[in-house]
DRENTILO-10882 format. One record per residue (C-alpha): residue in three letters; x, z, y. Coordinates in steps of 0.05 Angstrom, whole numbers, plus 32768, in hexadecimal, padded with zeros to 4 digits. Layout:
BEGIN
+------+------+------+-------+
! rest ! east !   up ! north !
+------+------+------+-------+
!  ala !    X !    Z !     Y !
...
+------+------+------+-------+
//
This chain:
BEGIN
+------+------+------+-------+
! rest ! east !   up ! north !
+------+------+------+-------+
!  ile ! 7F18 ! 8188 !  7D04 !
!  asn ! 7F05 ! 8145 !  7CFC !
!  ser ! 7F05 ! 812E !  7D41 !
!  met ! 7EFB ! 80DE !  7D32 !
!  lys ! 7EF0 ! 80B0 !  7CFC !
!  val ! 7F14 ! 806E !  7D0B !
!  thr ! 7EFA ! 8041 !  7CC4 !
!  pro ! 7EDD ! 8060 !  7C85 !
!  gly ! 7F1F ! 808E !  7C62 !
!  ile ! 7F41 ! 8088 !  7CA4 !
!  ser ! 7F34 ! 80BF !  7CDF !
!  phe ! 7F5A ! 80EC !  7D11 !
!  ala ! 7F61 ! 813A !  7D0F !
!  ile ! 7F67 ! 816E !  7D33 !
!  pro ! 7F90 ! 81AF !  7D1A !
!  ile ! 7F69 ! 81E8 !  7D21 !
!  asp ! 7F92 ! 820B !  7D51 !
!  tyr ! 7F92 ! 81E2 !  7D84 !
!  ala ! 7F44 ! 81D7 !  7D84 !
!  lys ! 7F49 ! 8228 !  7D85 !
!  glu ! 7F75 ! 822C !  7DCA !
!  phe ! 7F52 ! 81F2 !  7DE9 !
!  leu ! 7F0C ! 821B !  7DD8 !
!  glu ! 7F34 ! 825D !  7DF6 !
!  lys ! 7F4D ! 8240 !  7E34 !
!  ser ! 7EFE ! 821C !  7E3C !
!  ala ! 7EE1 ! 8261 !  7E39 !
!  glu ! 7F10 ! 8285 !  7E69 !
!  ala ! 7F05 ! 8240 !  7E97 !
!  his ! 7EBC ! 8248 !  7E91 !
!  lys ! 7EBD ! 8296 !  7EA2 !
!  ser ! 7EE6 ! 828B !  7EE0 !
!  gly ! 7EB0 ! 8258 !  7EFB !
!  tyr ! 7EDC ! 821D !  7EF6 !
!  gly ! 7EB5 ! 81DE !  7EEB !
!  lys ! 7E7C ! 81FE !  7EFF !
!  lys ! 7E4B ! 81D0 !  7F2E !
!  arg ! 7E48 ! 81DD !  7F83 !
!  his ! 7E06 ! 81F2 !  7F95 !
!  gly ! 7DF5 ! 81C2 !  7FCB !
!  lys ! 7E04 ! 8181 !  7FE3 !
!  arg ! 7E46 ! 8167 !  7FF3 !
!  arg ! 7E57 ! 8152 !  8031 !
!  tyr ! 7E75 ! 810E !  8048 !
!  ala ! 7E9D ! 80F6 !  8095 !
!  gly ! 7E9F ! 80B1 !  8078 !
!  ile ! 7EEE ! 80A6 !  8080 !
!  thr ! 7F24 ! 8096 !  8058 !
!  met ! 7F6D ! 80BC !  806F !
!  val ! 7FAF ! 80BB !  8062 !
!  ser ! 7FD5 ! 8104 !  8061 !
!  leu ! 8009 ! 80FF !  8095 !
!  asn ! 8051 ! 8110 !  8085 !
!  pro ! 808E ! 8114 !  80AE !
!  gln ! 80A1 ! 80D1 !  80A1 !
!  ile ! 805D ! 80B1 !  80AF !
!  ile ! 805A ! 80E4 !  80F5 !
!  asp ! 80A3 ! 80D1 !  8107 !
!  glu ! 809B ! 8081 !  80FC !
!  leu ! 8053 ! 8081 !  8126 !
!  gln ! 8074 ! 80A7 !  815F !
!  tyr ! 80B0 ! 8074 !  8159 !
!  arg ! 8084 ! 803A !  8163 !
!  gly ! 8060 ! 8065 !  819C !
!  gln ! 801E ! 806F !  817D !
!  leu ! 801B ! 80B9 !  8170 !
!  his ! 802C ! 80EF !  81AA !
!  ser ! 806B ! 810E !  81A1 !
!  ser ! 8047 ! 8155 !  8194 !
!  val ! 801A ! 813E !  8159 !
!  thr ! 803D ! 815C !  8114 !
!  his ! 800B ! 8160 !  80E3 !
!  gly ! 7FC2 ! 8142 !  80D8 !
!  ile ! 7FA1 ! 8112 !  80AF !
!  leu ! 7FA5 ! 80BC !  80CA !
!  ile ! 7F5C ! 8099 !  80C5 !
!  tyr ! 7F70 ! 8065 !  8097 !
!  ser ! 7F20 ! 8042 !  8091 !
!  ile ! 7EE2 ! 804E !  80AA !
!  val ! 7E9B ! 8048 !  8085 !
!  val ! 7E69 ! 801E !  80B0 !
!  gln ! 7E32 ! 8047 !  80CE !
!  ser ! 7E59 ! 808A !  80B6 !
!  pro ! 7E59 ! 80D4 !  80D6 !
!  ala ! 7E9B ! 80BD !  80EE !
!  gln ! 7E91 ! 8079 !  8109 !
!  lys ! 7E53 ! 809E !  812F !
!  ala ! 7E7F ! 80D0 !  8143 !
!  gly ! 7EB2 ! 809D !  8165 !
!  leu ! 7EE7 ! 80A0 !  812F !
!  his ! 7F14 ! 8064 !  8130 !
!  val ! 7F45 ! 804E !  80F8 !
!  gly ! 7F89 ! 8060 !  810F !
!  asp ! 7F74 ! 80A5 !  8127 !
!  val ! 7F9E ! 80E6 !  811B !
!  ile ! 7F66 ! 8124 !  8104 !
!  thr ! 7F8D ! 8162 !  811A !
!  his ! 7F64 ! 819D !  811C !
!  ile ! 7F19 ! 81A0 !  8104 !
!  asn ! 7EF8 ! 81E1 !  8120 !
!  asp ! 7F3E ! 81F2 !  8142 !
!  gln ! 7F5C ! 81F9 !  80FD !
!  ala ! 7F98 ! 81D4 !  80F3 !
!  ile ! 7F92 ! 81A0 !  80C5 !
!  his ! 7FD5 ! 818A !  8096 !
!  gly ! 7FB8 ! 815F !  8067 !
!  ser ! 7F78 ! 8146 !  8043 !
!  arg ! 7F68 ! 8179 !  801E !
!  asp ! 7F62 ! 81A5 !  805C !
!  val ! 7F23 ! 817C !  8073 !
!  tyr ! 7F0B ! 8179 !  802D !
!  lys ! 7F0D ! 81C6 !  802B !
!  ile ! 7EE6 ! 81C1 !  8078 !
!  leu ! 7EB0 ! 8196 !  8060 !
!  glu ! 7E9E ! 81BE !  8023 !
!  gly ! 7E8A ! 81F0 !  805B !
!  gln ! 7E46 ! 81EF !  8082 !
!  ala ! 7E60 ! 81EC !  80C6 !
!  ser ! 7E45 ! 81B8 !  80F1 !
!  pro ! 7E53 ! 8198 !  811B !
!  leu ! 7EA1 ! 8191 !  810F !
!  lys ! 7ECE ! 8190 !  814B !
!  leu ! 7F0C ! 815C !  814B !
!  thr ! 7F42 ! 8160 !  8167 !
!  val ! 7F54 ! 8117 !  8165 !
!  trp ! 7F99 ! 80EB !  8180 !
!  arg ! 7F8A ! 80A1 !  8196 !
!  gly ! 7FCC ! 808D !  819A !
!  lys ! 7FE7 ! 80C2 !  81D1 !
!  gln ! 7FA6 ! 80D7 !  81EE !
!  gln ! 7F81 ! 8115 !  81CE !
!  ile ! 7F3B ! 8114 !  81C8 !
!  ile ! 7F08 ! 814B !  81B0 !
!  met ! 7ECF ! 8134 !  818F !
!  asp ! 7E8D ! 814E !  815E !
!  ile ! 7E82 ! 812D !  8120 !
!  tyr ! 7E41 ! 813B !  80F9 !
!  pro ! 7E4E ! 8139 !  80AA !
!  glu ! 7E1C ! 8127 !  8083 !
!  asp ! 7E03 ! 8137 !  8039 !
!  his ! 7E15 ! 8100 !  8005 !
+------+------+------+-------+
//
C-alpha cells in the first residue's frame, strides 16, 4: 500500500500483511467498544495531583507534614482558581485518602470516581496532622 509520496518517484509503502493485521485489530477494538466517545459530560474538580508512594509518604511524615496513620492517597499539587476544589476549601499540600469512603491509592482512582454521577463527593482530607471531612461538587467540563 502506497502510504506517502515524498517527491515524484520516491514514496513510502506499507506491506499488505501489516495493513491487514492493523485492520483486523481495529475491527476487534471497535467491536469491544474501545475508543467510543463517552455519553455525557466530563466532570472535573480543578486540581493537579500527585499519587503518593511509600517514599513520598515517609518524607512527609519525617518532616512532620503528614499524620503517621496515612498510608495512601493523593497530594494536591495545585488548585485552579474558582474551581470546585477551591470552593470546597481544599489547599495545596492537602492529602486526600478517601472519596465517598473509598480508599484512594492514586490519580486513577480519582478519575474513576469523577466518571460517576455521585455528587457531592465526600472527601477525607489530611491537612498536616489534622483530618478534615469535606464535600466537593464536581462540575461538568
